[in-house]
MIMIKE-697342 format. One record per atom (N, C-alpha, C): x, z, y. Coordinates in pm, whole numbers, plus 50000, padded with zeros to 5 digits. Layout:
REM residues N
XZY
...
REM end
This chain:
REM residues 137
899896654104283
900196668304250
898856674504198
899076682404098
897956691004033
897426699204141
896076700904108
895236708604188
895006723604109
895246734704187
895236746904138
893686751904131
893336756204017
891816761104002
891746772104069
890576774504133
890086787204207
889046794204121
889576806904054
888696815403964
887776823704040
886766822004014
885646829904088
884726839703996
883746846304042
882936855103973
881956846603875
881646833803905
880976826003827
881736815903753
881446815903627
882306805403534
881876791903572
882786783903647
882356770703676
882696758803572
882216748703586
882546736203494
883956733603493
884566734503632
885806733003656
886856742003585
886406754603578
887216763403494
887096761803349
885806758103291
885716754703143
886546740903111
886476732903193
887336719503162
888796724003175
889266729503287
890656733803281
891116741903167
890336750503112
890676758303019
890816751102892
889916742902858
889996734702729
891216723802744
891486718202855
892646709102885
893986718102864
893986729502893
895286738002879
895386741502723
894426743802658
894306744202524
894966733702436
894306722502475
895016710002435
896416708202451
896996711102575
898506707402605
899106718002521
898666729402509
899316738402426
899496736502283
898216730302235
898446725902095
899496714802085
899396705302178
900536693902168
901926699502178
902186710702234
903636715202228
903776727402120
902946726302033
902966736501897
903096750601931
902116755902017
902266768702066
901476778101971
900806773201873
900246780801767
899096789501841
898186782901911
897196791701976
896056793001889
895836807701851
894786809301724
893626814301821
893696819201929
892446821302009
892646819002151
891536812802219
891366810802346
890116811802401
890016817502520
888746820602580
888886824402718
887786821902800
887646828202927
886906840102897
887476852502958
886766865402931
886466871403082
885216875003095
884906880803227
885156897103229
885956900403342
886276912503365
885306920303455
884306928703411
883346932103511
883866943303615
884856949503584
885396960003690
886026952103801
886636940903767
887276932403861
886466921903929
885346919603856
884436908903884
885006895503891
885916891403800
886656877803775
886696875903644
887206860703624
887376858903482
888896856403456
889326859603333
890636858103296
890616847503171
891606835903175
891706830603060
892726836802956
892116838402833
893236846402737
893566836202634
894956838002614
895566828202507
896166837202419
895736835802281
896236843902168
897096836502075
898386841102053
899236834101976
900226843701911
900656842601763
901776851201719
902966848601789
903196837501867
904456835901941
904606846102046
903556851702115
903656862202197
904506874502143
904236879302022
904806889201958
906316884801910
906616873701850
907796869801796
908746865801918
908306857602014
909196853702123
908926858502247
908146868402264
907796874902390
906976871202493
906176876702564
905236871602653
905906863802750
907006866902826
907526857702910
907886843102868
908426840602746
908556830302679
907396820802674
906236829602649
904796820802618
904316816302767
904496825502859
904136821402994
904926808703036
906176807402985
907126794403026
906466782902946
905776785602824
905016773302769
903886771002851
903096779302906
902066776002976
902406769603103
903506772803175
904026766303288
904196751103254
905046748003149
905506735703096
904006726803052
903126733003007
902036727302971
901256723503109
901236732803212
900576728403344
901346717103395
902506716303380
903306704303447
903016690303372
902516690903264
902226681203185
900586675203237
899886681603301
898656678103345
898586665903418
897466657003415
897226647103489
897056651603629
897396642803735
897426646903870
895986650403890
894836643703847
893466646603877
892866659603805
893736665003720
893206677503666
893196691303727
892686698403725
892906713303787
893576720903669
894676728003729
895266737103628
894976751503666
895286762203574
894876775203575
896216781503625
896216788703734
897206797403763
897616807003681
899166812003668
899346820503559
898956834103600
898446836903738
897916848803770
896366851503693
895876840103664
894536840703597
894586837603451
895866839703396
896036836303258
896616849703183
896036855103078
896696867402999
896966861302874
898216866502811
898606862502680
898726876202590
898556872802457
898656885202375
898826879902227
899306888502142
899656884902009
898136887001921
898206883901818
896846884601731
896556897801699
897106906701741
896736922501690
895706926601818
895576919801919
894796926202045
893206929001985
892906942101995
891656946401952
890236938701975
890316933202095
889266924102147
889096913502071
890086905602041
889836893501964
889596896301826
890206907901768
889696910101620
888236913801623
887686920301714
886236922601725
885506910301716
885896899101830
885396886001825
885366880601691
886516881201622
886686875101503
885336879801390
884966890201399
883806895101313
882936886201348
882436881901461
881186876001498
881296859601499
882526854401525
882806841701563
884026835801481
883906824301413
885026816201367
884896802701408
885606795501497
885656783801531
886206773101434
887386777501371
888246768601316
889266765901427
890046752601390
891216750501450
890886742501575
889636737601584
889446727601706
889056735101828
888656727401912
888166733502042
886776731402051
885976743702069
884846744802076
884226749102213
883036751202237
882466756502365
881496766902347
881786780602323
880716790302272
880616799802402
879516800802449
879266811502551
878656824802476
879486836602500
879136846602429
878976856102537
877536859502559
877206869802675
876456882802632
876666892902696
876016905002673
875656907902533
876856908202452
876696912302306
877476922102276
877036932302175
877896944202133
878346940701967
879626943101949
880186941001823
880736954601779
880316960101689
880736974101634
880936982901745
879946983401833
879966993701935
880486989602066
881276977002069
881996973602188
881296962702258
880876965002379
880056955602472
881046944802508
880586933202507
881346920902549
880316916802670
880816918102793
879786912402916
879626898402919
880806890002905
880706875802919
881946869402864
881966858802789
883016851502742
882526836002712
883686827902750
883416813902691
884686812302618
884146809102484
885156807202364
885476793102329
886786790602339
887376778102280
887796777402123
888216788402122
888856790301961
889146804201933
888426807001789
888836820401753
889186816601587
890466816001546
890616809901430
891916818901371
891636831901370
892666842601322
892316846801185
893236843801082
892896847300946
893156862700940
892756869100840
893016883800795
894116883900728
REM end
């Protein structure tokens, strides 16, 4: 049985690994993930895994969450999975992602970029761990 990840205030290696594995599984299911990152929400003092895909707009968020559920079912028994409560999905028009795209472009692979306490065009980003930002204009 898969182990559900506990998301806490501190970004753990388990969270980082689970996020990367989720993106890999979504890539295998042709989910068109154009951006993926852990984002720290300072008001709630927690992290949220954000998955950005144009399929969220065309197929709807519910359909995309079903893709995530299916991807989680394909996880190895030894892998931690991220609960849907800790995942947010959006289409490529989300303002935060467009801000990050100004500063970072990773290409289509999965990277690991820590982006902490930075300001882009007047918007402050408390903390993020970026796997992919690959949105073309």
